[in-house]
N, CA, C and O atoms as a printed pandas DataFrame, in Angstrom:
     atom_number atom_name residue_name chain_id  residue_number  x_coord  y_coord  z_coord
0              1         N          UNK        A               1    0.868   -1.153   -0.020
1              2        CA          UNK        A               1   -0.003    0.024    0.009
2              3         C          UNK        A               1    0.885    1.260    0.001
3              4         O          UNK        A               1    1.771    1.406    0.843
4              5         N          UNK        A               2    0.646    2.123   -0.931
5              6        CA          UNK        A               2    1.456    3.380   -0.999
6              7         C          UNK        A               2    0.894    4.431   -0.068
7              8         O          UNK        A               2   -0.235    4.301    0.404
8              9         N          UNK        A               3    1.652    5.453    0.198
9             10        CA          UNK        A               3    1.342    6.461    1.099
10            11         C          UNK        A               3    0.058    7.250    0.822
11            12         O          UNK        A               3   -0.764    7.446    1.717
12            13         N          UNK        A               4   -0.107    7.712   -0.464
13            14        CA          UNK        A               4   -1.364    8.467   -0.738
14            15         C          UNK        A               4   -2.632    7.638   -0.578
15            16         O          UNK        A               4   -3.653    8.128   -0.097
16            17         N          UNK        A               5   -2.546    6.311   -1.011
17            18        CA          UNK        A               5   -3.691    5.458   -0.871
18            19         C          UNK        A               5   -4.028    5.261    0.670
19            20         O          UNK        A               5   -5.194    5.275    1.065
20            21         N          UNK        A               6   -2.997    5.086    1.474
21            22        CA          UNK        A               6   -3.239    4.903    2.917
22            23         C          UNK        A               6   -3.792    6.138    3.546
23            24         O          UNK        A               6   -4.674    6.048    4.400
24            25         N          UNK        A               7   -3.304    7.309    3.153
25            26        CA          UNK        A               7   -3.764    8.529    3.723
26            27         C          UNK        A               7   -5.217    8.808    3.249
27            28         O          UNK        A               7   -6.016    9.388    3.984
28            29         N          UNK        A               8   -5.527    8.393    2.042
29            30        CA          UNK        A               8   -6.921    8.538    1.567
30            31         C          UNK        A               8   -7.894    7.687    2.451
31            32         O          UNK        A               8   -8.972    8.144    2.833
32            33         N          UNK        A               9   -7.484    6.501    2.737
33            34        CA          UNK        A               9   -8.284    5.612    3.626
34            35         C          UNK        A               9   -8.355    6.192    5.044
35            36         O          UNK        A               9   -9.407    6.150    5.681
36            37         N          UNK        A              10   -7.257    6.721    5.524
37            38        CA          UNK        A              10   -7.199    7.328    6.837
38            39         C          UNK        A              10   -8.165    8.577    6.884
39            40         O          UNK        A              10   -8.891    8.779    7.857
40            41         N          UNK        A              11   -8.133    9.385    5.805
41            42        CA          UNK        A              11   -9.052   10.516    5.719
42            43         C          UNK        A              11  -10.503   10.104    5.691
43            44         O          UNK        A              11  -11.358   10.808    6.230
44            45         N          UNK        A              12  -10.797    8.978    5.074
45            46        CA          UNK        A              12  -12.183    8.481    5.028
46            47         C          UNK        A              12  -12.582    7.985    6.422
47            48         O          UNK        A              12  -13.738    8.159    6.806
48            49         N          UNK        A              13  -11.703    7.391    7.174
49            50        CA          UNK        A              13  -11.945    6.950    8.552
50            51         C          UNK        A              13  -12.191    8.103    9.454
51            52         O          UNK        A              13  -13.151    8.083   10.225
52            53         N          UNK        A              14  -11.362    9.122    9.395
53            54        CA          UNK        A              14  -11.516   10.288   10.181
54            55         C          UNK        A              14  -12.853   11.003    9.884
55            56         O          UNK        A              14  -13.554   11.450   10.792
56            57         N          UNK        A              15  -13.175   11.094    8.593
57            58        CA          UNK        A              15  -14.388   11.726    8.204
58            59         C          UNK        A              15  -15.647   11.006    8.674
59            60         O          UNK        A              15  -16.665   11.612    9.009
60            61         N          UNK        A              16  -15.516    9.617    8.680
61            62        CA          UNK        A              16  -16.619    8.896    9.251
62            63         C          UNK        A              16  -16.807    9.079   10.702
63            64         O          UNK        A              16  -17.942    9.072   11.178
64            65         N          UNK        A              17  -15.724    9.248   11.453
65            66        CA          UNK        A              17  -15.831    9.483   12.891
66            67         C          UNK        A              17  -16.447   10.887   13.095
67            68         O          UNK        A              17  -17.369   11.041   13.895
68            69         N          UNK        A              18  -15.943   11.907   12.376
69            70        CA          UNK        A              18  -16.503   13.246   12.538
70            71         C          UNK        A              18  -18.015   13.333   12.142
71            72         O          UNK        A              18  -18.823   13.976   12.813
72            73         N          UNK        A              19  -18.333   12.664   11.040
73            74        CA          UNK        A              19  -19.754   12.589   10.594
74            75         C          UNK        A              19  -20.648   11.939   11.633
75            76         O          UNK        A              19  -21.764   12.408   11.858
76            77         N          UNK        A              20  -20.194   10.878   12.267
77            78        CA          UNK        A              20  -20.989   10.134   13.262
78            79         C          UNK        A              20  -21.208   11.051   14.487
79            80         O          UNK        A              20  -22.321   11.177   14.997
80            81         N          UNK        A              21  -20.095   11.691   14.943
81            82        CA          UNK        A              21  -20.222   12.571   16.092
82            83         C          UNK        A              21  -21.109   13.801   15.814
83            84         O          UNK        A              21  -21.893   14.228   16.661
84            85         N          UNK        A              22  -20.960   14.332   14.640
85            86        CA          UNK        A              22  -21.828   15.482   14.260
86            87         C          UNK        A              22  -23.298   15.051   14.180
87            88         O          UNK        A              22  -24.176   15.770   14.656
88            89         N          UNK        A              23  -23.576   13.871   13.577
89            90        CA          UNK        A              23  -24.931   13.388   13.471
90            91         C          UNK        A              23  -25.537   13.186   14.878
91            92         O          UNK        A              23  -26.693   13.516   15.144
92            93         N          UNK        A              24  -24.689   12.624   15.756
93            94        CA          UNK        A              24  -25.141   12.374   17.144
94            95         C          UNK        A              24  -25.489   13.701   17.819
95            96         O          UNK        A              24  -26.513   13.815   18.493
96            97         N          UNK        A              25  -24.624   14.703   17.629
97            98        CA          UNK        A              25  -24.863   16.018   18.253
98            99         C          UNK        A              25  -26.091   16.664   17.676
99           100         O          UNK        A              25  -26.891   17.218   18.431
100          101         N          UNK        A              26  -26.285   16.622   16.347
101          102        CA          UNK        A              26  -27.443   17.245   15.747
102          103         C          UNK        A              26  -28.769   16.586   16.165
103          104         O          UNK        A              26  -29.806   17.248   16.207
104          105         N          UNK        A              27  -28.733   15.286   16.473
105          106        CA          UNK        A              27  -29.964   14.647   16.976
106          107         C          UNK        A              27  -30.439   15.232   18.300
107          108         O          UNK        A              27  -31.633   15.224   18.599
108          109         N          UNK        A              28  -29.492   15.743   19.094
109          110        CA          UNK        A              28  -29.884   16.300   20.377
110          111         C          UNK        A              28  -30.757   17.570   20.251
111          112         O          UNK        A              28  -31.552   17.881   21.137
112          113         N          UNK        A              29  -30.587   18.275   19.149
113          114        CA          UNK        A              29  -31.387   19.448   18.821
114          115         C          UNK        A              29  -31.364   20.536   19.918
115          116         O          UNK        A              29  -32.391   21.140   20.226
116          117         N          UNK        A              30  -30.217   20.762   20.476
117          118        CA          UNK        A              30  -29.989   21.827   21.482
118          119         C          UNK        A              30  -29.194   22.924   20.867
119          120         O          UNK        A              30  -28.139   22.647   20.297
120          121         N          UNK        A              31  -29.634   24.180   20.944
121          122        CA          UNK        A              31  -28.971   25.305   20.418
122          123         C          UNK        A              31  -27.672   25.504   21.180
123          124         O          UNK        A              31  -27.580   25.172   22.362
124          125         N          UNK        A              32  -26.642   26.057   20.484
125          126        CA          UNK        A              32  -25.439   26.365   21.162
126          127         C          UNK        A              32  -24.200   26.085   20.307
127          128         O          UNK        A              32  -24.248   25.777   19.116
128          129         N          UNK        A              33  -23.104   26.221   21.022
129          130        CA          UNK        A              33  -21.779   26.120   20.266
130          131         C          UNK        A              33  -21.621   24.672   19.646
131          132         O          UNK        A              33  -21.175   24.514   18.510
132          133         N          UNK        A              34  -21.997   23.677   20.422
133          134        CA          UNK        A              34  -21.807   22.311   19.946
134          135         C          UNK        A              34  -22.631   22.024   18.677
135          136         O          UNK        A              34  -22.178   21.295   17.794
136          137         N          UNK        A              35  -23.835   22.596   18.592
137          138        CA          UNK        A              35  -24.652   22.445   17.398
138          139         C          UNK        A              35  -23.994   23.185   16.187
139          140         O          UNK        A              35  -23.951   22.661   15.074
140          141         N          UNK        A              36  -23.510   24.362   16.438
141          142        CA          UNK        A              36  -22.835   25.105   15.362
142          143         C          UNK        A              36  -21.572   24.397   14.913
143          144         O          UNK        A              36  -21.294   24.388   13.714
144          145         N          UNK        A              37  -20.802   23.811   15.790
145          146        CA          UNK        A              37  -19.606   23.067   15.410
146          147         C          UNK        A              37  -20.010   21.828   14.598
147          148         O          UNK        A              37  -19.351   21.481   13.619
148          149         N          UNK        A              38  -21.114   21.156   15.019
149          150        CA          UNK        A              38  -21.566   20.020   14.245
150          151         C          UNK        A              38  -21.985   20.325   12.877
151          152         O          UNK        A              38  -21.763   19.522   11.970
152          153         N          UNK        A              39  -22.600   21.483   12.669
153          154        CA          UNK        A              39  -23.019   21.886   11.309
154          155         C          UNK        A              39  -21.768   22.160   10.461
155          156         O          UNK        A              39  -21.747   21.871    9.264
156          157         N          UNK        A              40  -20.726   22.721   11.094
157          158        CA          UNK        A              40  -19.451   23.034   10.339
158          159         C          UNK        A              40  -18.772   21.656   10.004
159          160         O          UNK        A              40  -18.231   21.477    8.913
160          161         N          UNK        A              41  -18.818   20.710   10.956
161          162        CA          UNK        A              41  -18.244   19.412   10.639
162          163         C          UNK        A              41  -18.951   18.708    9.528
163          164         O          UNK        A              41  -18.301   18.031    8.732
164          165         N          UNK        A              42  -20.241   18.830    9.428
165          166        CA          UNK        A              42  -20.988   18.190    8.320
166          167         C          UNK        A              42  -20.486   18.815    7.020
167          168         O          UNK        A              42  -20.236   18.088    6.058
168          169         N          UNK        A              43  -20.332   20.141    6.960
169          170        CA          UNK        A              43  -19.868   20.790    5.722
170          171         C          UNK        A              43  -18.447   20.337    5.411
171          172         O          UNK        A              43  -18.140   20.062    4.251
172          173         N          UNK        A              44  -17.570   20.250    6.414
173          174        CA          UNK        A              44  -16.187   19.813    6.151
174          175         C          UNK        A              44  -16.187   18.398    5.627
175          176         O          UNK        A              44  -15.464   18.099    4.677
176          177         N          UNK        A              45  -16.958   17.538    6.201
177          178        CA          UNK        A              45  -17.011   16.125    5.763
178          179         C          UNK        A              45  -17.498   16.084    4.264
179          180         O          UNK        A              45  -16.960   15.346    3.439
180          181         N          UNK        A              46  -18.482   16.865    3.984
181          182        CA          UNK        A              46  -19.083   16.802    2.632
182          183         C          UNK        A              46  -18.033   17.284    1.582
183          184         O          UNK        A              46  -18.105   16.893    0.416
184          185         N          UNK        A              47  -17.108   18.092    1.985
185          186        CA          UNK        A              47  -16.018   18.546    1.091
186          187         C          UNK        A              47  -14.828   17.649    1.040
187          188         O          UNK        A              47  -14.183   17.527   -0.001
188          189         N          UNK        A              48  -14.518   17.010    2.154
189          190        CA          UNK        A              48  -13.337   16.210    2.294
190          191         C          UNK        A              48  -13.471   14.816    1.785
191          192         O          UNK        A              48  -12.498   14.272    1.262
192          193         N          UNK        A              49  -14.654   14.183    1.908
193          194        CA          UNK        A              49  -14.877   12.821    1.496
194          195         C          UNK        A              49  -14.675   12.660   -0.062
195          196         O          UNK        A              49  -14.023   11.700   -0.472
196          197         N          UNK        A              50  -15.200   13.544   -0.911
197          198        CA          UNK        A              50  -14.986   13.310   -2.327
198          199         C          UNK        A              50  -13.459   13.327   -2.669
199          200         O          UNK        A              50  -12.982   12.555   -3.500
200          201         N          UNK        A              51  -12.766   14.193   -2.025
201          202        CA          UNK        A              51  -11.322   14.299   -2.269
202          203         C          UNK        A              51  -10.646   13.030   -1.887
203          204         O          UNK        A              51   -9.829   12.516   -2.651
204          205         N          UNK        A              52  -10.959   12.486   -0.709
205          206        CA          UNK        A              52  -10.388   11.187   -0.254
206          207         C          UNK        A              52  -10.723   10.123   -1.182
207          208         O          UNK        A              52   -9.850    9.306   -1.476
208          209         N          UNK        A              53  -11.950   10.034   -1.704
209          210        CA          UNK        A              53  -12.352    8.977   -2.617
210          211         C          UNK        A              53  -11.499    9.146   -3.900
211          212         O          UNK        A              53  -10.991    8.161   -4.437
212          213         N          UNK        A              54  -11.352   10.329   -4.361
213          214        CA          UNK        A              54  -10.547   10.626   -5.557
214          215         C          UNK        A              54   -9.143   10.114   -5.358
215          216         O          UNK        A              54   -8.610    9.453   -6.249
216          217         N          UNK        A              55   -8.520   10.389   -4.229
217          218        CA          UNK        A              55   -7.124    9.947   -3.953
218          219         C          UNK        A              55   -7.059    8.408   -3.877
219          220         O          UNK        A              55   -6.123    7.808   -4.406
220          221         N          UNK        A              56   -8.043    7.767   -3.226
221          222        CA          UNK        A              56   -8.038    6.332   -3.133
222          223         C          UNK        A              56   -8.150    5.714   -4.514
223          224         O          UNK        A              56   -7.453    4.743   -4.808
224          225         N          UNK        A              57   -9.008    6.250   -5.365
225          226        CA          UNK        A              57   -9.176    5.701   -6.743
226          227         C          UNK        A              57   -7.934    5.978   -7.571
227          228         O          UNK        A              57   -7.488    5.109   -8.320
228          229         N          UNK        A              58   -7.367    7.173   -7.453
229          230        CA          UNK        A              58   -6.209    7.483   -8.279
230          231         C          UNK        A              58   -4.967    6.704   -7.918
231          232         O          UNK        A              58   -4.153    6.407   -8.792
232          233         N          UNK        A              59   -4.798    6.361   -6.639
233          234        CA          UNK        A              59   -3.590    5.678   -6.201
234          235         C          UNK        A              59   -3.870    4.201   -5.798
235          236         O          UNK        A              59   -3.076    3.584   -5.088
236          237         N          UNK        A              60   -4.976    3.674   -6.252
237          238        CA          UNK        A              60   -5.305    2.294   -5.879
238          239         C          UNK        A              60   -4.232    1.345   -6.424
239          240         O          UNK        A              60   -3.831    1.459   -7.582
240          241         N          UNK        A              61   -3.785    0.442   -5.615
241          242        CA          UNK        A              61   -2.730   -0.514   -6.042
242          243         C          UNK        A              61   -3.275   -1.543   -7.093
243          244         O          UNK        A              61   -2.531   -2.408   -7.554
């Protein structure tokens, strides 16, 4: 496994963790800093996942 492929997979794993935690926080439906941070994390995941998928496909062994 080469480095870019491994980092693409690692990015997908980190994105999955952030998405799960954001989804869990948004289900609480409580206004405040944590909800705002969860909304930002959802936006970051939606931009980062396609890039990670592209890297995984481009550098697939």
